[in-house]
C-alpha beads as a LAMMPS data file, in Angstrom:
LAMMPS data file: protein, C-alpha beads

88 atoms
87 bonds

1 atom types
1 bond types

-500.0 500.0 xlo xhi
-500.0 500.0 ylo yhi
-500.0 500.0 zlo zhi

Masses

1 110.0

Atoms # bond

1 1 1 181.342 26.007 227.972
2 1 1 177.791 26.227 226.703
3 1 1 179.259 28.082 223.399
4 1 1 182.175 25.464 223.337
5 1 1 179.687 22.574 222.743
6 1 1 177.376 24.288 220.293
7 1 1 174.571 25.018 222.712
8 1 1 173.987 28.542 221.524
9 1 1 173.331 27.663 218.037
10 1 1 170.151 26.103 219.255
11 1 1 169.196 27.561 222.306
12 1 1 169.014 31.426 223.992
13 1 1 169.818 32.677 227.177
14 1 1 167.323 35.361 227.080
15 1 1 163.726 33.978 227.443
16 1 1 163.285 33.632 223.443
17 1 1 162.994 30.501 221.596
18 1 1 164.946 29.388 218.916
19 1 1 165.152 26.213 217.452
20 1 1 165.429 24.618 220.916
21 1 1 163.748 26.231 223.926
22 1 1 165.336 28.954 225.589
23 1 1 167.512 28.066 228.651
24 1 1 166.371 31.234 230.814
25 1 1 164.551 29.664 233.800
26 1 1 164.422 26.567 232.307
27 1 1 165.342 24.241 235.155
28 1 1 162.296 23.183 237.501
29 1 1 159.761 24.072 234.686
30 1 1 157.528 20.949 233.796
31 1 1 157.487 19.242 230.569
32 1 1 155.365 16.733 229.179
33 1 1 156.711 13.669 227.211
34 1 1 155.511 12.713 223.743
35 1 1 153.977 9.815 225.695
36 1 1 151.770 12.632 227.606
37 1 1 153.547 11.761 230.782
38 1 1 154.197 14.686 233.010
39 1 1 158.158 15.656 233.941
40 1 1 159.760 18.400 235.942
41 1 1 162.829 19.486 234.349
42 1 1 165.644 19.060 237.246
43 1 1 168.703 17.844 237.737
44 1 1 167.844 13.814 236.289
45 1 1 165.807 15.090 233.687
46 1 1 169.063 17.579 232.159
47 1 1 171.661 14.627 232.898
48 1 1 169.487 12.324 230.884
49 1 1 168.542 14.808 227.930
50 1 1 171.845 16.113 227.494
51 1 1 173.492 12.768 227.530
52 1 1 171.044 11.353 225.517
53 1 1 168.978 13.524 223.942
54 1 1 166.967 10.802 222.085
55 1 1 165.764 8.806 225.408
56 1 1 163.266 11.906 226.439
57 1 1 161.343 13.123 223.830
58 1 1 159.135 15.594 224.656
59 1 1 155.571 16.597 223.115
60 1 1 156.335 18.938 220.288
61 1 1 160.166 18.421 220.054
62 1 1 162.030 18.635 216.784
63 1 1 164.403 16.171 218.722
64 1 1 167.419 17.414 216.862
65 1 1 169.748 17.956 219.668
66 1 1 172.774 15.524 219.622
67 1 1 173.802 13.082 222.212
68 1 1 176.593 14.466 224.529
69 1 1 177.039 10.943 225.978
70 1 1 180.988 11.148 224.582
71 1 1 182.154 14.879 224.466
72 1 1 181.142 16.073 228.256
73 1 1 182.741 15.201 231.204
74 1 1 180.589 14.317 234.414
75 1 1 182.121 17.365 235.981
76 1 1 181.375 19.662 232.530
77 1 1 177.918 17.972 232.859
78 1 1 177.360 19.015 236.680
79 1 1 178.626 22.582 236.241
80 1 1 175.951 22.709 232.782
81 1 1 172.976 21.600 235.051
82 1 1 174.497 24.200 238.117
83 1 1 174.272 27.106 235.529
84 1 1 170.828 26.309 233.976
85 1 1 169.657 25.936 237.754
86 1 1 170.871 29.337 238.361
87 1 1 169.807 30.858 235.161
88 1 1 166.640 32.722 236.086

Bonds

1 1 1 2
2 1 2 3
3 1 3 4
4 1 4 5
5 1 5 6
6 1 6 7
7 1 7 8
8 1 8 9
9 1 9 10
10 1 10 11
11 1 11 12
12 1 12 13
13 1 13 14
14 1 14 15
15 1 15 16
16 1 16 17
17 1 17 18
18 1 18 19
19 1 19 20
20 1 20 21
21 1 21 22
22 1 22 23
23 1 23 24
24 1 24 25
25 1 25 26
26 1 26 27
27 1 27 28
28 1 28 29
29 1 29 30
30 1 30 31
31 1 31 32
32 1 32 33
33 1 33 34
34 1 34 35
35 1 35 36
36 1 36 37
37 1 37 38
38 1 38 39
39 1 39 40
40 1 40 41
41 1 41 42
42 1 42 43
43 1 43 44
44 1 44 45
45 1 45 46
46 1 46 47
47 1 47 48
48 1 48 49
49 1 49 50
50 1 50 51
51 1 51 52
52 1 52 53
53 1 53 54
54 1 54 55
55 1 55 56
56 1 56 57
57 1 57 58
58 1 58 59
59 1 59 60
60 1 60 61
61 1 61 62
62 1 62 63
63 1 63 64
64 1 64 65
65 1 65 66
66 1 66 67
67 1 67 68
68 1 68 69
69 1 69 70
70 1 70 71
71 1 71 72
72 1 72 73
73 1 73 74
74 1 74 75
75 1 75 76
76 1 76 77
77 1 77 78
78 1 78 79
79 1 79 80
80 1 80 81
81 1 81 82
82 1 82 83
83 1 83 84
84 1 84 85
85 1 85 86
86 1 86 87
87 1 87 88
């Protein structure tokens, strides 16, 4: 599914950053918003970031990720987040 929606064009699964951050081990890692506020990359974070990436700007983020709110079903979104949670 991640290949189908183009995630692998900008993200890796190996630990190496690309245009976007690696997805390996990303679930549960802390991040910092552009406002300076800390945030945890949990289910709620990924739901918002995937559906409306422009609504969560991270410090130093290029913010080029497209919004997937009209592309993914709730089930597909939950499946992606579950995959990220287990990608160590």
